[in-house]
C-alpha positions, -999 to 999 in steps of 0.1 A, spaced: -339 132 327 -347 126 290 -350 92 273 -328 106 245 -299 130 246 -306 164 230 -280 173 205 -282 211 205 -285 239 229 -321 247 220 -331 210 224 -314 209 258 -332 241 270 -365 226 259 -359 193 277 -350 212 309 -380 234 305 -403 204 303 -387 189 334 -393 221 354 -429 226 341 -453 224 370 -424 227 395 -411 262 388 -432 292 380 -407 302 354 -395 269 338 -382 284 305 -363 312 322 -348 287 347 -338 264 319 -322 293 299 -303 306 329 -289 272 338 -279 267 301 -262 301 301 -243 290 332 -230 257 318 -222 271 283 -208 305 293 -230 322 268 -251 353 276 -289 354 271 -288 366 235 -261 341 224 -277 311 239 -307 318 217 -287 329 186 -266 297 188 -295 274 196 -285 251 168 -250 247 181 -240 213 195 -240 208 233 -212 184 243 -217 155 266 -199 171 296 -220 203 295 -252 183 289 -245 162 319 -238 192 340 -270 210 328 -291 180 336 -276 177 371 -284 213 378 -319 209 364 -326 180 388 -314 201 417 -337 229 406 -365 204 403 -358 195 439 -362 231 450 -328 248 450 -330 284 439 -315 291 405 -294 319 419 -277 294 442 -271 270 414 -255 295 391 -239 316 419 -251 350 410 -282 372 407 -288 405 388 -297 433 412 -300 470 403 -278 466 373 -251 446 391 -242 409 392 -243 400 429 -226 367 440 -250 346 460 -249 314 480 -265 298 510 -248 323 534 -274 350 526 -308 354 511 -312 357 473 -318 394 465 -354 400 455 -369 424 429 -389 442 457 -357 450 474 -346 468 442 -377 490 448 -365 498 483 -331 509 469 -349 530 442 -370 548 469 -338 558 487 -319 568 455 -348 590 444 -345 610 476 -307 612 476 -294 613 440 -268 639 434 -261 642 472 -234 626 494 -253 610 523 -238 590 551 -257 557 550 -261 529 575 -275 496 562 -285 470 588 -287 433 580 -267 436 548 -265 399 542 -245 394 510 -242 432 505 -266 436 476 -282 468 490 -249 484 500 -234 477 466 -264 490 447 -264 522 467 -227 526 461 -233 521 424 -263 545 422 -251 571 447 -214 574 439 -209 602 464 -224 583 493 -204 567 521 -220 535 533 -215 515 565 -231 481 563 -235 456 591 -246 420 598 -246 397 627 -235 368 605 -198 364 599 -206 340 570 -229 366 553 -203 393 558 -177 372 541 -200 370 511 -207 408 513 -169 415 514 -165 394 482 -192 414 465 -179 448 477 -144 441 465 -153 423 433 -175 452 422 -150 478 431 -168 495 460 -141 490 487 -135 527 492 -171 535 495 -185 506 516 -173 497 551 -185 464 565 -191 458 602 -198 426 622 -226 440 643 -260 430 657 -279 461 644 -261 492 656 -243 475 686 -208 475 670 -212 504 645 -189 534 648 -202 562 669 -221 590 651 -252 596 631 -263 588 596 -284 607 570 -299 574 559 -308 543 577 -319 515 554 -328 479 563 -343 447 549 -344 429 582 -361 396 589 -399 402 588 -416 368 584 -436 354 614 -425 320 625 -460 305 620 -458 315 583 -429 291 576 -451 266 558 -467 292 536 -433 301 520 -422 285 488 -403 252 494 -371 267 478 -372 294 505 -381 271 534 -355 245 526 -326 264 512 -324 300 524 -310 310 558 -339 311 584 -320 337 606 -325 362 577 -362 355 574 -380 350 607 -385 375 635 -410 364 662 -447 360 663 -456 390 641 -423 392 621 -413 425 636 -391 416 666 -359 427 649 -374 459 637 -386 467 672 -350 463 684 -338 486 656 -364 512 664 -350 514 700 -316 524 686 -325 543 655 -336 577 670 -301 582 684 -284 572 651 -303 592 625 -291 627 616 -313 657 619 -334 657 587 -324 621 579 -346 594 564 -352 558 572 -362 531 547 -375 497 557 -386 466 537 -413 445 553 -442 422 544 -476 432 531 -491 416 561 -472 437 586 -464 470 567 -491 490 585 -481 476 619 -444 486 612 -455 520 600 -473 525 634 -442 515 653 -421 538 633 -445 567 641 -442 559 678 -404 559 676 -404 592 656 -433 614 668 -439 641 643 -420 625 615 -435 620 580 -441 582 578 -455 566 546 -461 531 535 -453 523 498 -465 496 475 -443 475 453 -447 468 416 -473 441 425 -494 466 444 -485 451 478 -476 473 508 -439 465 511 -418 496 522 -419 521 551 -403 555 547 -397 579 576 -385 614 569 -375 632 601 -377 666 585 -354 693 570 -317 691 581 
């Protein structure tokens, strides 16, 4: 790392920022988050106390984490959590790091169902970020969330219990709907794998090398898992229910077409994210 040891928190942040410049797209933010992690200070305190001394043990830990970040590890994995819809979600290599665009999928659902008490099925819950966010933002909802990965479900269980949503969220070890309880749901929501295998090399190195591939890739066009879900979903959505899917900008229109074939006569719309990219498909089956 540096040729000299920075004495203060502010100096350490600057050294880490310089190390990550040209490697990370957000070097200052990464450096600040890592510094918060090793010092136990929040975002405002780490700035306010920038002139405070940083002891050798914390400095060494910070530089170790910075080198791991420079090697491509996601910051969220290094610090063990990620902010999502106003919650702090525990994250590690068992599940994908929650993305800002997935917050927009949650917002789309919440806008439709706020003040109501929907029965929600979430497929491919991973670490449980969507399920926890929906429990937080729709306090009258009941949520059943499933994943085919036992490891991911263990992380989801930690988040559900740590955040106090154990009475609202039920977790199921299930490949899509295969092991879900019998019955229908007002909402089906999913952020399933949607990256085509041939696009592996186009992903950021931190995604390629550190995040679980089973949660990313789904066949030649990225829609294999959604196709399987659409075979099951018509029998699982309540009359008047709504489906919400996250996908890629490169296959959003194709997914929208497949949803229309699975639900003839339904109102299907493709929605853009904050970056203007087609990212979400919404399917309203009509009035209950």
